[in-house]
N, CA and C atoms as an extended XYZ file, in Angstrom:
390
Properties=species:S:1:pos:R:3:atomname:S:1:resname:S:1:resid:I:1 pbc="F F F"
N       147.605       77.445       90.905 N   MET     1
C       146.317       76.713       90.543 CA  MET     1
C       145.166       77.500       90.228 C   MET     1
N       144.326       76.405       88.620 N   GLU     2
C       143.660       77.172       88.270 CA  GLU     2
C       142.046       77.640       88.395 C   GLU     2
N       142.371       78.732       87.101 N   GLU     3
C       141.472       80.201       87.753 CA  GLU     3
C       140.052       79.181       87.639 C   GLU     3
N       139.007       80.165       88.491 N   GLU     4
C       137.061       79.120       88.644 CA  GLU     4
C       137.157       79.967       88.459 C   GLU     4
N       136.190       79.508       87.409 N   LYS     5
C       135.181       79.787       86.388 CA  LYS     5
C       133.786       80.462       86.568 C   LYS     5
N       133.932       81.533       86.123 N   ARG     6
C       132.658       82.187       87.142 CA  ARG     6
C       131.158       82.017       86.919 C   ARG     6
N       130.420       81.317       87.487 N   GLU     7
C       128.821       81.456       86.659 CA  GLU     7
C       128.060       82.549       87.594 C   GLU     7
N       126.879       83.142       87.084 N   LEU     8
C       126.660       83.754       87.479 CA  LEU     8
C       125.084       82.742       87.455 C   LEU     8
N       123.662       83.125       88.246 N   PHE     9
C       122.009       82.535       88.120 CA  PHE     9
C       121.043       83.846       88.157 C   PHE     9
N       120.402       83.648       87.454 N   LEU    10
C       119.925       84.353       87.253 CA  LEU    10
C       118.322       84.564       86.367 C   LEU    10
N       117.225       84.309       87.248 N   GLU    11
C       116.138       84.251       87.556 CA  GLU    11
C       115.362       84.649       86.198 C   GLU    11
N       115.053       84.009       85.611 N   VAL    12
C       113.857       84.889       84.563 CA  VAL    12
C       112.561       84.931       85.221 C   VAL    12
N       111.539       86.154       85.543 N   ILE    13
C       110.602       86.265       86.273 CA  ILE    13
C       109.919       87.194       84.409 C   ILE    13
N       108.497       86.325       84.258 N   LYS    14
C       107.794       86.642       83.401 CA  LYS    14
C       106.742       87.653       83.510 C   LYS    14
N       106.845       89.188       82.700 N   ASN    15
C       105.988       90.141       83.583 CA  ASN    15
C       107.724       91.170       83.812 C   ASN    15
N       108.945       91.004       83.598 N   SER    16
C       109.380       91.677       84.518 CA  SER    16
C       110.500       91.578       83.467 C   SER    16
N       111.003       92.967       84.260 N   ASN    17
C       111.869       93.461       83.733 CA  ASN    17
C       113.702       92.960       84.089 C   ASN    17
N       113.953       92.552       85.035 N   SER    18
C       115.122       92.879       86.242 CA  SER    18
C       115.574       91.591       84.810 C   SER    18
N       115.233       90.916       84.270 N   VAL    19
C       116.282       90.059       83.193 CA  VAL    19
C       115.308       89.963       82.569 C   VAL    19
N       116.041       89.921       80.940 N   LYS    20
C       115.489       89.630       79.363 CA  LYS    20
C       115.825       89.144       78.864 C   LYS    20
N       115.875       88.245       77.717 N   LEU    21
C       116.467       88.287       76.745 CA  LEU    21
C       116.227       88.843       75.770 C   LEU    21
N       117.214       88.316       74.889 N   VAL    22
C       116.947       89.398       73.920 CA  VAL    22
C       117.514       87.909       72.507 C   VAL    22
N       116.265       87.658       71.336 N   PHE    23
C       116.665       86.455       70.778 CA  PHE    23
C       117.120       87.730       68.751 C   PHE    23
N       117.669       87.219       68.711 N   VAL    24
C       117.646       88.206       67.419 CA  VAL    24
C       118.043       86.527       65.753 C   VAL    24
N       117.647       87.431       65.018 N   ASP    25
C       117.204       86.025       64.022 CA  ASP    25
C       116.701       84.156       65.098 C   ASP    25
N       116.443       84.551       65.484 N   GLY    26
C       114.901       82.921       66.688 CA  GLY    26
C       116.082       82.691       67.783 C   GLY    26
N       117.495       82.838       68.405 N   TYR    27
C       118.652       82.950       68.721 CA  TYR    27
C       118.755       83.499       69.570 C   TYR    27
N       119.073       83.589       70.705 N   LEU    28
C       119.319       83.965       71.833 CA  LEU    28
C       120.944       85.095       72.061 C   LEU    28
N       121.392       86.016       71.952 N   LYS    29
C       121.996       87.283       71.569 CA  LYS    29
C       122.178       87.419       72.634 C   LYS    29
N       121.918       88.023       73.302 N   GLU    30
C       122.200       89.112       74.494 CA  GLU    30
C       120.856       88.739       76.351 C   GLU    30
N       121.201       88.610       77.086 N   VAL    31
C       120.805       88.327       78.463 CA  VAL    31
C       120.820       89.569       79.300 C   VAL    31
N       120.148       90.814       79.412 N   ILE    32
C       119.969       92.064       80.039 CA  ILE    32
C       119.459       92.019       81.236 C   ILE    32
N       120.156       92.766       81.646 N   ILE    33
C       119.584       92.180       83.394 CA  ILE    33
C       119.399       94.016       83.929 C   ILE    33
N       118.898       94.907       84.962 N   SER    34
C       118.455       95.760       84.869 CA  SER    34
C       119.603       96.156       85.968 C   SER    34
N       119.578       98.217       85.824 N   VAL    35
C       120.418       98.258       87.224 CA  VAL    35
C       120.077       97.359       87.814 C   VAL    35
N       118.476       97.586       88.516 N   LYS    36
C       118.132       98.282       89.852 CA  LYS    36
C       118.427       96.210       90.369 C   LYS    36
N       118.533       95.846       88.837 N   LYS    37
C       118.925       93.638       89.580 CA  LYS    37
C       120.804       93.889       90.022 C   LYS    37
N       121.152       94.391       89.093 N   TYR    38
C       123.133       94.428       89.179 CA  TYR    38
C       123.501       94.262       90.517 C   TYR    38
N       122.697       95.529       90.657 N   LYS    39
C       122.829       96.674       92.218 CA  LYS    39
C       122.497       95.653       93.700 C   LYS    39
N       121.214       95.124       93.118 N   GLU    40
C       120.686       93.631       93.817 CA  GLU    40
C       121.889       92.671       93.472 C   GLU    40
N       122.543       92.221       93.205 N   LEU    41
C       123.879       91.588       92.983 CA  LEU    41
C       125.084       92.081       93.173 C   LEU    41
N       125.505       93.275       93.346 N   LEU    42
C       126.002       93.722       94.076 CA  LEU    42
C       126.344       94.023       95.639 C   LEU    42
N       125.034       94.221       95.976 N   GLY    43
C       124.715       94.677       97.401 CA  GLY    43
C       124.833       93.131       98.008 C   GLY    43
N       124.681       92.078       97.394 N   ASN    44
C       124.322       90.317       98.262 CA  ASN    44
C       125.503       89.708       98.148 C   ASN    44
N       126.602       90.400       97.850 N   GLY    45
C       128.192       90.285       96.895 CA  GLY    45
C       128.068       89.493       96.121 C   GLY    45
N       127.018       88.374       95.365 N   VAL    46
C       126.882       88.143       94.374 CA  VAL    46
C       128.390       87.900       93.286 C   VAL    46
N       128.074       89.581       92.648 N   ILE    47
C       129.572       89.940       92.313 CA  ILE    47
C       129.934       91.157       92.914 C   ILE    47
N       130.858       91.636       92.277 N   THR    48
C       131.561       93.061       92.825 CA  THR    48
C       131.951       93.679       90.642 C   THR    48
N       131.815       94.802       91.347 N   LYS    49
C       132.382       95.751       89.710 CA  LYS    49
C       133.595       94.956       88.789 C   LYS    49
N       134.954       94.729       89.758 N   GLU    50
C       135.286       93.741       88.791 CA  GLU    50
C       134.532       91.947       87.793 C   GLU    50
N       134.644       91.554       88.823 N   SER    51
C       134.410       90.538       88.736 CA  SER    51
C       132.773       90.733       88.330 C   SER    51
N       132.653       90.922       87.549 N   ILE    52
C       131.075       90.533       86.439 CA  ILE    52
C       131.455       90.191       84.993 C   ILE    52
N       133.200       91.138       85.555 N   PHE    53
C       134.067       91.255       83.499 CA  PHE    53
C       134.283       89.402       83.788 C   PHE    53
N       134.479       88.734       84.480 N   ASP    54
C       135.092       87.330       84.937 CA  ASP    54
C       134.018       86.487       84.441 C   ASP    54
N       133.033       86.964       84.168 N   ILE    55
C       131.761       85.616       84.645 CA  ILE    55
C       131.605       84.695       82.720 C   ILE    55
N       131.506       83.652       82.270 N   GLU    56
C       131.790       82.692       81.609 CA  GLU    56
C       130.307       81.996       81.720 C   GLU    56
N       129.611       81.695       82.785 N   LYS    57
C       128.325       81.367       82.377 CA  LYS    57
C       127.448       82.092       82.380 C   LYS    57
N       126.121       81.885       82.136 N   ILE    58
C       124.755       82.201       83.339 CA  ILE    58
C       123.708       81.012       82.940 C   ILE    58
N       123.764       80.631       84.884 N   MET    59
C       122.507       79.785       84.642 CA  MET    59
C       121.048       80.728       84.486 C   MET    59
N       120.129       79.995       83.459 N   LEU    60
C       119.461       80.872       83.260 CA  LEU    60
C       118.047       80.457       84.486 C   LEU    60
N       116.775       79.984       85.709 N   ILE    61
C       116.278       79.771       85.992 CA  ILE    61
C       115.417       79.881       84.771 C   ILE    61
N       114.321       79.669       84.551 N   MET    62
C       113.239       80.203       83.882 CA  MET    62
C       111.911       79.693       84.701 C   MET    62
N       111.219       80.864       84.219 N   PRO    63
C       109.385       80.756       85.183 CA  PRO    63
C       108.989       78.977       85.910 C   PRO    63
N       108.978       78.011       85.706 N   ASP    64
C       109.022       76.074       86.040 CA  ASP    64
C       110.239       75.636       86.928 C   ASP    64
N       111.200       77.175       86.705 N   SER    65
C       112.430       76.016       87.878 CA  SER    65
C       112.838       75.583       86.760 C   SER    65
N       113.167       75.384       85.829 N   LYS    66
C       114.345       74.876       84.531 CA  LYS    66
C       115.794       75.710       84.683 C   LYS    66
N       116.427       74.983       84.618 N   GLN    67
C       118.051       76.068       84.348 CA  GLN    67
C       118.483       75.456       82.946 C   GLN    67
N       119.732       76.373       82.816 N   ASN    68
C       119.491       76.844       81.340 CA  ASN    68
C       120.898       76.948       81.099 C   ASN    68
N       121.504       76.340       80.831 N   LEU    69
C       123.473       76.909       80.786 CA  LEU    69
C       123.901       78.091       80.140 C   LEU    69
N       124.469       79.096       80.399 N   ILE    70
C       124.371       79.940       78.716 CA  ILE    70
C       125.716       80.217       78.878 C   ILE    70
N       126.686       80.003       78.112 N   PRO    71
C       128.178       80.666       78.217 CA  PRO    71
C       127.995       81.818       77.404 C   PRO    71
N       128.432       82.926       78.167 N   ILE    72
C       128.696       84.152       77.393 CA  ILE    72
C       129.705       84.824       77.608 C   ILE    72
N       130.499       85.670       76.865 N   GLU    73
C       131.625       85.985       75.872 CA  GLU    73
C       132.246       86.942       77.878 C   GLU    73
N       133.461       86.581       78.094 N   ASN    74
C       133.731       86.796       78.914 CA  ASN    74
C       134.713       88.292       79.005 C   ASN    74
N       134.597       89.260       79.761 N   GLY    75
C       134.563       90.008       79.209 CA  GLY    75
C       136.240       91.098       79.402 C   GLY    75
N       136.541       90.442       80.090 N   ARG    76
C       137.668       90.718       80.509 CA  ARG    76
C       138.880       90.828       79.294 C   ARG    76
N       138.237       89.731       78.287 N   LYS    77
C       139.459       90.370       76.762 CA  LYS    77
C       138.864       91.446       75.549 C   LYS    77
N       137.982       91.900       76.399 N   TYR    78
C       137.335       92.601       75.545 CA  TYR    78
C       138.277       95.149       76.728 C   TYR    78
N       138.793       94.387       77.859 N   LEU    79
C       139.301       95.408       78.472 CA  LEU    79
C       140.924       95.784       77.643 C   LEU    79
N       141.307       97.284       77.457 N   SER    80
C       142.283       97.388       77.132 CA  SER    80
C       142.843       97.074       78.201 C   SER    80
N       144.630       96.781       77.285 N   GLY    81
C       146.049       96.668       78.953 CA  GLY    81
C       145.908       98.454       79.745 C   GLY    81
N       145.496       98.662       78.754 N   LYS    82
C       145.482      100.912       78.935 CA  LYS    82
C       144.911      101.580       80.853 C   LYS    82
N       144.932      101.011       81.345 N   PRO    83
C       143.600      101.351       81.975 CA  PRO    83
C       142.821      103.062       81.618 C   PRO    83
N       143.812      104.031       80.836 N   VAL    84
C       142.670      105.219       80.559 CA  VAL    84
C       142.570      104.799       79.528 C   VAL    84
N       142.176      104.055       78.585 N   GLU    85
C       141.574      103.222       77.316 CA  GLU    85
C       140.563      102.896       77.896 C   GLU    85
N       140.243      102.362       78.991 N   ASN    86
C       139.019      101.600       79.610 CA  ASN    86
C       137.608      102.897       80.118 C   ASN    86
N       137.042      102.594       79.234 N   ASP    87
C       134.971      103.458       79.713 CA  ASP    87
C       134.377      102.542       80.827 C   ASP    87
N       134.736      103.440       81.658 N   PRO    88
C       134.089      102.400       83.153 CA  PRO    88
C       132.419      101.840       82.983 C   PRO    88
N       131.370      102.994       82.157 N   ASN    89
C       130.346      103.118       81.319 CA  ASN    89
C       130.184      102.367       80.267 C   ASN    89
N       130.667      101.617       79.370 N   GLN    90
C       130.718      100.973       78.372 CA  GLN    90
C       132.464      100.739       77.658 C   GLN    90
N       132.403       98.911       78.263 N   THR    91
C       133.466       98.915       78.127 CA  THR    91
C       133.046       96.462       77.061 C   THR    91
N       134.694       97.380       76.040 N   GLY    92
C       133.711       96.616       74.753 CA  GLY    92
C       131.968       95.943       74.400 C   GLY    92
N       132.006       94.983       74.295 N   ARG    93
C       130.681       94.208       74.571 CA  ARG    93
C       130.049       94.848       75.497 C   ARG    93
N       130.350       94.689       76.584 N   PHE    94
C       129.236       95.192       77.736 CA  PHE    94
C       128.763       96.386       78.373 C   PHE    94
N       127.505       96.775       77.478 N   THR    95
C       127.753       98.226       78.122 CA  THR    95
C       126.373       98.345       79.581 C   THR    95
N       127.558       99.439       80.047 N   PHE    96
C       126.786       99.460       82.084 CA  PHE    96
C       126.640      101.034       81.691 C   PHE    96
N       125.590      101.212       81.915 N   ARG    97
C       125.480      102.942       82.538 CA  ARG    97
C       124.323      103.136       83.331 C   ARG    97
N       124.533      103.662       84.579 N   ILE    98
C       123.899      103.940       85.363 CA  ILE    98
C       122.708      105.270       85.765 C   ILE    98
N       122.939      105.656       84.643 N   LYS    99
C       122.199      107.190       84.450 CA  LYS    99
C       120.858      106.950       84.611 C   LYS    99
N       119.886      106.338       83.078 N   ASN   100
C       118.904      106.453       83.719 CA  ASN   100
C       118.490      104.344       84.066 C   ASN   100
N       118.435      103.522       84.748 N   PRO   101
C       117.647      102.030       84.705 CA  PRO   101
C       117.318      102.147       83.533 C   PRO   101
N       115.671      102.415       84.319 N   GLU   102
C       114.986      101.966       82.466 CA  GLU   102
C       115.167      101.632       81.072 C   GLU   102
N       116.477      102.433       80.429 N   LYS   103
C       116.444      102.731       79.513 CA  LYS   103
C       118.399      101.999       79.295 C   LYS   103
N       118.518      102.520       80.299 N   GLU   104
C       119.730      101.423       79.864 CA  GLU   104
C       120.830      100.463       81.189 C   GLU   104
N       120.602       99.679       80.280 N   PRO   105
C       120.820       98.295       81.840 CA  PRO   105
C       122.125       97.150       81.210 C   PRO   105
N       122.577       96.638       81.861 N   PHE   106
C       123.928       95.967       81.716 CA  PHE   106
C       123.339       94.854       80.862 C   PHE   106
N       123.724       94.162       79.720 N   SER   107
C       123.996       93.906       79.096 CA  SER   107
C       125.845       92.308       78.639 C   SER   107
N       124.847       90.895       78.939 N   LEU   108
C       126.083       90.237       79.428 CA  LEU   108
C       125.697       89.536       77.647 C   LEU   108
N       126.843       89.167       76.699 N   TYR   109
C       126.449       88.846       75.539 CA  TYR   109
C       126.820       87.011       75.284 C   TYR   109
N       126.363       86.174       74.244 N   VAL   110
C       125.916       85.155       74.279 CA  VAL   110
C       127.423       85.036       73.820 C   VAL   110
N       128.137       83.538       73.938 N   ARG   111
C       129.083       83.583       73.259 CA  ARG   111
C       129.327       83.146       72.109 C   ARG   111
N       130.209       83.699       70.904 N   GLN   112
C       130.255       84.032       69.781 CA  GLN   112
C       130.038       82.338       69.239 C   GLN   112
N       129.455       82.235       68.458 N   GLY   113
C       129.321       80.722       67.758 CA  GLY   113
C       128.269       79.691       68.741 C   GLY   113
N       128.136       80.121       70.094 N   VAL   114
C       126.417       79.018       70.839 CA  VAL   114
C       125.262       79.782       70.043 C   VAL   114
N       124.290       79.121       69.141 N   LYS   115
C       123.098       78.592       69.220 CA  LYS   115
C       122.279       78.003       70.157 C   LYS   115
N       121.294       78.940       70.795 N   ILE   116
C       120.588       78.651       71.551 CA  ILE   116
C       118.774       79.548       71.209 C   ILE   116
N       118.231       78.972       70.591 N   ASN   117
C       116.824       79.161       69.860 CA  ASN   117
C       116.115       79.194       70.846 C   ASN   117
N       114.651       80.183       70.863 N   GLU   118
C       113.790       80.234       71.628 CA  GLU   118
C       113.251       79.159       72.109 C   GLU   118
N       112.493       78.433       70.612 N   ARG   119
C       111.735       77.435       70.777 CA  ARG   119
C       112.852       75.961       71.836 C   ARG   119
N       113.790       76.007       72.118 N   ALA   120
C       114.604       75.141       72.402 CA  ALA   120
C       114.822       75.603       74.260 C   ALA   120
N       114.442       76.801       73.988 N   LEU   121
C       113.833       76.970       75.545 CA  LEU   121
C       112.847       76.871       76.235 C   LEU   121
N       111.784       76.819       74.817 N   ASN   122
C       110.659       76.623       75.624 CA  ASN   122
C       110.616       75.001       75.568 C   ASN   122
N       110.826       74.198       75.113 N   ILE   123
C       110.630       73.211       74.778 CA  ILE   123
C       111.423       72.303       76.541 C   ILE   123
N       113.079       72.895       76.883 N   GLN   124
C       113.473       72.437       78.060 CA  GLN   124
C       112.222       73.447       79.126 C   GLN   124
N       112.079       73.986       79.039 N   ASN   125
C       110.397       74.541       79.755 CA  ASN   125
C       109.846       73.238       80.293 C   ASN   125
N       109.341       72.869       79.752 N   LYS   126
C       108.134       72.005       79.626 CA  LYS   126
C       108.368       70.854       79.482 C   LYS   126
N       110.161       70.236       79.544 N   ARG   127
C       109.940       69.108       79.624 CA  ARG   127
C       110.272       69.197       81.596 C   ARG   127
N       111.020       70.698       81.352 N   GLY   128
C       110.961       70.140       83.080 CA  GLY   128
C       109.548       69.972       84.234 C   GLY   128
N       108.539       70.423       83.481 N   ARG   129
C       107.141       70.227       83.429 CA  ARG   129
C       106.724       69.493       85.035 C   ARG   129
N       106.646       68.605       85.141 N   ARG   130
C       105.569       66.970       86.473 CA  ARG   130
C       104.128       67.798       86.773 C   ARG   130
């Protein structure tokens, strides 16, 4: 049986730090969720501490309810085959620390080679308005 592709739905809310989008050179590079949001997703059973590394797509729900599918790096490929080498607080490109939720969020990286610019996200948002 083929393994199910993992999607995570995240709502981007204006003036909120629960889901932040990071643009580098005009292109979306990173989606950051706060530790509070991470704990909410864990508590609701949307993800587990292990399944977060299997996420391959994020569906961003923008303020006007327009959805944008963003392919992200699969965290499993950054895990070492030797469990003792895997730092539970920082694995590959996925950084996660729980000490200070304000300064140390959980980051999911846009898949290499995928170009999604901020303007395109805004245009898509405007198209969704009626």
